[in-house]
N, C-alpha and C positions, 0 to 999 in steps of 0.2 A: 775605153773607160777606165779612168785611173783607179787603182786598188787601194782600197781603204785599210791603211795600217795604223799600228798603234801609235807611232810618232805624230801621223796626222791626225789622229784624235787628241795627242797631249797638244799640237799647235793651236789646234781648233779651240779648244777649250781655254788655253793660255789667252789668245786672241778676245774670246767672249767674256773671259771672266768678271773684269772691271764693269762691261756693260751690262753683263747679267746681274750683279750685285745691286746697281743703281735699280734696275727696272725691278729686281726682285723686292728691293725696298719699297718701292712706289706702289708695285701690285698688291702686295700684302696691306699695305696701309688703306688702300682705297676697294680692294675687290676681296679681301679676307682670306683665310686659310684653303678654302674649298678650290679656289683657282689655281694655286700655286702648282700642283700636279700637272695640270693641264697647260699652265704656262710654260714648265720645262719641255714639255712634250712639243709645244708649238715651236719654241726657241730652237730645239735641236733640228725638228723637220725643216725650218725657213734655211738655215746655216746649210744643211745636207742637201735642199734642192738647188741652191745657188753655187754651192762648192763643188760638188760631183756633177759629172755628166751623165743625165737622166734624160728619157725621153720627154718632149715637151707636155705629151698628153698628162704623163705621171705628175710633172711639175704642175698644171692647170688642176688637176684632180687634188693634190697635197695643198693648193691654196686654197681651193673651195673648202676643202676638209678643216682647214686651219680657220678659215672665216666663219664655219659653223660652230667650230669650238669657241672663238671668239663672242659670237652671238650667245652662246650657251653660257659663258663665263659672264656677259653683262647681264644675262638674266639671273644668274646666281648671285650677283654683286647686289643688283636692284633689290632682291628678296632680303641678303644679309643687311642691306643699308635700312632696308624699312624696319628688319627685327632689331639692328643697332639702335634706332631711333626711339622703338617702342620700349626697348629695354632701357634707355637711358631715361625716358619719361617715368618709367616705373622707379627706377632708382631714385630719381630727384623726388619724386612723390614720397618714397620711402624716408628719404633724407628730410624732407619737410615735415612730415609726421614726426619723425625722429626729434626734430628740433622743438615741435611745438609741444610736446608731451610735458605734463605738470611735473613726471618724476625724472630724477637724473638718471642716464643711461651711459653706459661705457662698455666697450667691446675690447678686449686684450687677448693675445695670444698665451700659448703656455709657459712663455718665458715671462708673462705679465709685462709685456711691452703692449703699450696702449696703441689701438688702431684707430677709434673714433669715439667721440663724446659729444653730448649735446649741450645745450645752452644751459639748461638747468643743472646738469652736473657742473659746468664751470661755476656756477653761482654758489655751488653746495661747498665745492672744494675751495673756493676763493681763487682760482686760478683762469687764465685765459687758456683757449683751446690750443694756441700755439705752444703753451708751455707743457700741455698734457699729451697730444698725439705725438707718438714717437718715442715718449718716455718709459723706459725701462725701470718700472717701480720695484724697489726693494724693502726689505723689512728693516734695513737701516734707516730708511727715509722716516721711520716713526721719531727719530729724533731731531728731524728737520722741521722748524718752525713754519717752513714755505710749505713742503709737501706732507706735513702731519697728516692732514684729514683723508687725503687722496690714499696714503699708504693704509690708514685705519680703515678705510671702506673695503680694501683690496685684501688686508690680514685681518679682519676683525677679531680672530682667536688670539692673535698676539696682543692687540692692543685695548680691548673693551670688554665689557661684562657682558657675555652671553645671556639673554634674557631666555630666550627660546631658539630652538632650531627643529626643522622637519624636513623630510623628503616627500615631495608628491611628485612621482614618477622621476623625470630627470630635473626637476626644478627644486632647488634647495632653497627654504625659505629661514631667514635668519633675523630674529629681532635682537638688537644690539644696543647698548648704552656705552657712551663715551664720556668720560669725565674732564677730559681735557681735548683742545684747549679751552673749550666751555663744554657745559652740560648739554649732550645733544643725545637724541635717540632716532634711531632708525630702524627700517625694515629694509632687507637684502633680499631680492631675489635673483639667484645664479644659476644659468642654465646654458648648454652647451649648444653654439648657432652652427658650428662646424666640426665634422669629426671624420677624418681620413686616418687610419692605421694608428699612429700615437700622437696625431697632430689634434689639437683641440682649441679651437677659439671659442671665447666665453663671453657671454653679455651678462653685465650685473645691472639689475634696476634697482634705484635706490630712492626710498621715500623717506623724506625728512619729516619725522613725527614730533619733533622737541616741542614745537608749539602747542600742538593738540595735547601732549603727554603731560607738560608742564602746567596748561591751563586746568586740567583735572586734578593735577596736584595741590596747585594753588589754590583752586576752589575747595577741596577738601580741608585744607590749612586754614582757609579764611574764617571757618564756624569756629573753630578753638581760638584763633587770635582775636577775633570779633569778641567773643565773651570773656576772654582775658583782659582786653582794652578796655572793656566797658566797666567790668569788676573792679579795676585798679582806681578810676575816679571816684566810684560809688563808695569805695571802702575808705577814701580820703574825705569825703563828704560827711560820712557817718563818723570819722573821728574827730572832725570840725564840730558836729553838732554835740558829740560829747563832751568836748573840751569847753564848748561854749555854757555847759551845764555848771563848770567851776567858777569861783570868784576870779574876776580877771579885771585888770586897769582897762579904761577906755580904749587906751592905744593897743593893748592886746586884742581886744575884741574886735576893734576895726581891722586890725592884720588879718585876723582869723577869717573875718565876713568877706575881706577882699580877696583873699586865697580861695575860699568857697565859692564866690561868684565866677572866679578864674576858672575853676574846675568844672562848674556847671556849665559855663560857656563852652569849654573844651568837649565836655560829654554830650552837648547839643550838636557841636560840630562833627563829633563821632556818628552820632545817630544820624543825622542829616546826610551825612557822605554816602551811609548805606542806604538809606531810603532814595535819595535821588539816583543813587546807581539802579536800583530797581526801577525807577520812573523813566529813566532814560533808556533802559533794555525794551519797556513797553511802549516808549513814545509818548508816554503822558507827562509831560512837561513843559510848562510855559515861563515866558520871562514877566516879571512886573517891573517895567522900565520906569527909572527914576533918576534925577540928578546925583551924581557919585562924586566926592571929594576924593579921588584915588590917594593921595598922601595920607589922608587922615585914615583911610580904610587900611592901606598898609601898615600903619603905626598900630591901628586895633589888633592885627594879625601878628605883629612881631609881640604886642603885650601878651596875647593869648599864651604863646611860649616862652614868657618870661622865665618862669622856673627851669624849663628845660636849657635854655641859654645860660644861665648862671651855672647849672650843675655842669655842664659840659664847657664851661669857659670859652664859649663861643664868642668871637669878635664880629660884630655887626656893623658893617660900613654903609652909611646909607648917602647915595649921590643924589638928591632930588633936585633935578635942574630947572623942572617946572612945577606949578601947582594948580593944575586943571581940573576943571568937573568934566565928566564924561556921563553919556546914557547909559543905563545897565541894570541889572537886577542886582541890588546889593548883597543880598544874603548869598545868591549864586556865585557872585564874584569873590565874596570872602571866602567862601568852601575853596575854590580853585586856588586862591593866594595862599589859604592856610594848608591846603595839600602841598603846594610849590616849597613853602619855607618849611612844613613839617619834615619834608623830605632832605633839604639842606641841613636841618640840624640832626635828624635821625642817621643819616648815612655820612655826617662828617667827621673828621679825625679829632681827638681830643685837642682842646685849645685851638680848633680850626679858625676859620674865618668864612663869613657870608658877605657877599656884596651886592647891595641892592640899589639899581638903577632906574630912575623914571626920566625918560624925555620925551619931546615930540618929534613925530618923523611924518611931516605934512600932515594929512587928514588924520592921523592915528596917533594913540599915545602909547609907547613902548616902556615896559616895565620888566627888566631883566633880574634874575637872581642867581649869583654864580657863588658855588661853595668849593672848598677845598678837599672835598671827601673822598670815597670809594671811587666813585666813577661808574661807568656802565661798560661792559665788554661790548665790543665794536660788533661782533656778530649779533648780538642780542637786542640792538638798538631798535630793529625794526619791529620788534614785540612790544615796546614801550606802554604803546597807547591800547594794549589788549586789556580786558577785564582780568583781574587776578594775577597778572603778569609780575613777577619779582624776578630781579636778574640773579643769576647763579651766584656771584661774589658775595652777594647780601645773604643769600640762604646760607651758604656755607659757614659764615661766621654768627649765624643765629640772630639776625637782626628780625624784630617783628615789624610787620606792617600788614595792611589789607590786601595791596595790589590792585588798589581802586582808585589812588589818588590822579595818577596820571590821565587814567581812563576818563575820569570824571572832570578832570581840568579840561582837557581837550575838547569834550562835548559842550562844556559850558562857554568854552571861549568861539566855538563855532558857530553855536547859537546866537553870540553877539555879533558875528559877522568878524571876528578876529582871526589871528593865527598864532600858533605855538610853534617854537622851534626849539630843539635840544642839540646841543654840542657839549660831548663827553668823552672823555679819556680815562680809561681804567688807573686807578691809583694817583689820579692827577686833580679830579672834580669833575663838576657838571655845569652848565650854565643854561638856565631855562629862560627864553625871551618869549612873552607874550606881547602883542599888539591889539589894541582895542580902537573902534573908530570913535573919533570926536563929535560926529555928528549922529544922530539917531536915524537919519534917512539911510544910513549905510549899513545898518541893522536889518537883516532879513525879515 
């Protein structure tokens, strides 16, 4: 029998090393960690059985024991495979829930490197998952237009106004307000999801409360603005009545009466805007369909704001390519158009312009109003048709308004079976296009 020396062992290991690495890799991928120790034992046993001179019955016994071990490994691997499949199913289920949650969710490590985000979080920060995952977020990113919102959420104390902060167990709850890039309100829940020694992975849940907070804020402002806007025309009417008591020429009387009628008509428009908004909320609104000459109706609306157009030196450009009658509720369409043109004047620049186009598009009449005004921040455009919504840039400069105009306009256009589309860019202007059916059969 050959003696087993250290040199023999070295030669044996050298010959087996490359093969062993391949088998090791295959075995690890397919059978898991549990079988690796047994694999090494079997491997050395098999080589020793055939390399050294040992009795045949011991070889047979060794082979049988190795077969038993192989069956044992197979049994372990089957169980491991089932466990891995179940674990993968659970992981996929968690990831699916993670994606479908209505709140933004972001997981990051102690170095603020992002590990995972869900779809809602991508929407909130305006970035794709590929742009966020793996990104190491730093305070310097607060100066970056692209990553500003992401950095604000991870470093709220450095970038926002903390409204409130409290600790509930391991969960930190923060209410925060950001003034840039647009007015935003968030509730942030921060909690550790994995802790080992000094390594901490955190989960931050983000609820965008901007629409909710602004709705309440705008609703509160509505009452004072409504009172002020109704008081102004009433004061003007009172002044006209007082002026008519004095000796006047026929021309002066005619001008005062004309101004008074315009103010009364505008006051009625303001009141009807408020009343129709309430009716729309309760669903108690119906259309009184008649034939309407839209060109004439648009001219009436322009005349309603004649004074404001003159004061602000607005250049009104009219491109009426057709002169058609359409079926509709005249008073409600007047309200809708008045709200659109009022916005175009109110939020325009001094000596700005308003371009009004009327044209036929197949079975519909298209009316567009384009202004050269303030425009609407991109992030806020999804809220345009909400009741009481007013854009942050408008609020900053103190421009008054009900926050009902576009809400009411969309409802009226929808009732007529039409559509409304808004294109806007901040500091460049807004274009609002409405399409209305030419046939009564197309009205719901």
